[in-house]
C-alpha positions as a printed Julia matrix, in Angstrom:
170×3 Matrix{Float64}:
 -23.97   -1.8    -5.1
 -23.48    1.11   -7.95
 -20.59    2.87   -8.17
 -20.21    5.97   -7.41
 -19.84    6.64  -11.32
 -23.03    5.14  -11.91
 -21.6     2.03  -13.25
 -23.7    -0.97  -12.43
 -21.66   -3.42  -10.68
 -22.53   -7.34   -9.83
 -22.14   -6.94   -6.01
 -21.0   -10.83   -5.7
 -18.24  -10.51   -8.34
 -17.15   -7.46   -6.92
 -17.07   -9.0    -3.15
 -15.52  -12.38   -4.59
 -13.07  -10.11   -5.78
 -12.38   -7.87   -2.68
 -12.19  -11.26   -0.59
  -9.85  -13.11   -2.54
  -7.56  -10.14   -3.24
  -7.8    -9.54    0.61
  -7.01  -13.29    1.01
  -3.69  -12.94   -0.7
  -2.84   -9.2     0.84
  -3.52  -11.25    4.43
  -1.27  -14.01    3.39
   1.53  -11.78    2.62
   1.32  -10.24    6.19
  -1.48   -7.52    5.9
  -3.98   -7.3     8.51
  -7.82   -8.56    7.36
  -9.48   -5.1     7.49
  -7.19   -2.95    5.77
  -6.78   -5.7     3.47
 -10.41   -6.04    2.68
 -10.74   -2.0     1.96
  -7.69   -1.83    0.14
  -9.22   -4.35   -2.08
 -12.76   -2.76   -2.28
 -11.26    0.6    -2.91
  -9.12   -0.68   -5.85
 -12.51   -2.31   -7.24
 -14.0     1.09   -7.5
 -14.21    3.02  -10.7
 -13.54    6.31   -8.94
 -10.98    4.6    -6.48
 -13.0     6.56   -4.2
 -15.23    5.09   -1.18
 -16.79    7.06    2.27
 -16.93    5.33    5.3
 -20.12    4.74    5.05
 -19.96    3.11    1.66
 -16.82    0.54    2.33
 -19.0     0.02    5.6
 -22.38   -1.45    3.86
 -19.94   -3.02    0.88
 -17.3    -4.9     3.46
 -20.67   -5.48    5.67
 -17.95   -3.57    8.86
 -18.35   -1.21   11.58
 -17.45    2.22   11.2
 -14.6     1.46   13.84
 -13.2    -0.98   11.74
 -13.29    0.96    8.37
 -11.48    3.51   10.63
  -8.91    1.28   12.04
  -8.36   -0.07    8.45
  -8.05    3.16    6.66
  -5.76    4.3     9.39
  -3.27    2.01    8.86
  -3.47    2.49    4.98
  -2.96    5.84    5.26
   0.25    5.25    7.34
   1.94    3.3     4.75
   0.64    5.19    1.75
  -1.68    3.42    0.03
  -4.58    5.24    0.35
  -5.05    9.03    1.15
  -8.2    10.75    2.76
 -10.44   13.57    0.73
 -12.75   15.66    1.7
 -16.3    15.34   -0.41
 -16.68   18.95   -2.04
 -19.11   20.82   -0.19
 -19.19   18.05    2.9
 -17.57   17.54    5.92
 -17.5    13.19    5.06
 -14.28   12.25    3.87
 -13.61   10.05    1.05
 -10.87    7.41    0.91
  -9.11    7.28   -2.32
  -6.38    4.6    -3.67
  -3.81    5.76   -6.32
  -2.41    4.22   -9.28
   0.86    4.87   -7.57
   0.32    2.93   -4.3
   2.85    0.3    -5.05
   5.25    3.02   -5.83
   4.58    5.01   -2.24
   4.25    1.35   -0.41
   7.46    0.76   -1.65
   9.08    4.16   -0.7
   7.76    3.77    2.64
   9.33    0.45    3.16
  12.56    2.1     1.53
  12.88    4.32    4.21
  12.67    1.06    6.78
  15.37    0.04    5.42
  17.56    2.79    5.6
  16.49    2.78    9.47
  17.62   -1.06    9.83
  20.72   -0.41    7.85
  21.48    2.67   10.25
  21.04    0.48   13.19
  23.17   -2.87   11.55
  25.82   -0.37   10.85
  25.82    0.29   14.41
  25.92   -3.1    15.28
  28.38   -4.26   13.35
  30.52   -1.25   15.12
  29.45   -2.46   18.55
  30.01   -6.24   18.1
  32.99   -5.91   16.03
  33.48   -6.65   12.26
  35.37   -9.8    13.28
  33.6   -11.38   15.58
  31.04  -13.98   14.16
  27.51  -11.84   15.26
  29.63   -8.78   13.98
  29.97  -10.89   10.47
  26.29  -11.36   10.56
  25.53   -8.23   10.95
  27.67   -7.15    8.51
  26.35   -9.63    5.73
  22.61   -8.52    6.73
  23.58   -4.95    6.35
  25.32   -5.41    2.44
  21.84   -7.4     1.57
  19.35   -4.6     2.54
  22.11   -2.41    0.88
  21.79   -4.87   -2.16
  17.6    -4.89   -1.65
  17.68   -0.85   -1.64
  19.65   -0.32   -4.95
  17.51   -2.68   -6.82
  14.21   -1.44   -5.86
  15.69    1.84   -6.59
  16.28    0.09  -10.32
  13.44   -1.45  -10.68
  11.6     1.85   -9.61
  13.16    3.72  -12.51
  12.84    0.84  -14.77
   8.5     1.1   -13.87
   8.14    4.18  -14.36
   9.71    3.87  -17.81
   7.35    1.17  -18.29
   4.38    2.7   -17.01
   4.66    5.44  -19.29
   5.29    3.4   -22.16
   2.34    1.38  -21.42
  -0.43    3.68  -19.97
   0.71    7.09  -20.98
   1.88    9.76  -19.02
  -2.06   11.36  -17.86
  -2.4     8.0   -15.57
  -1.24    9.89  -12.34
  -4.15   12.1   -13.62
  -6.63    9.98  -13.87
  -5.8     8.06  -10.37
């Protein structure tokens, strides 16, 4: 398959990478089809492919592409954009997709913390269940602070290593 930018690729090598990387994502808990679509987008030089290109490359139906992209968009790992002068959509992966995915998870963690606080109050902080919930809450609060600090270090590292223009290229 030729990349949209015109760069020739060995389709078998690309397919091996996509399937291997997707398998790693599946092992970590992602559904198989979104993992494959994400891998294909990540492996494209342009970082963007149409539904037809994804279907052709991965040998999957338009419905499978649609479902995978819907999931990936919900977790902020891809975005949809219109091709200039066309009604067709392209699906794009950005250089900051990991940051976006972690930020989205951070919002989930905050909701869990709120629920746990309520649980501690409801069950009583001095009960075994209340103490267990309080410890779980403390863990999530710790993780939240560590992720914030880690993301600050990542932004500094990314700028140092790749320069400020990285976001513009992706």
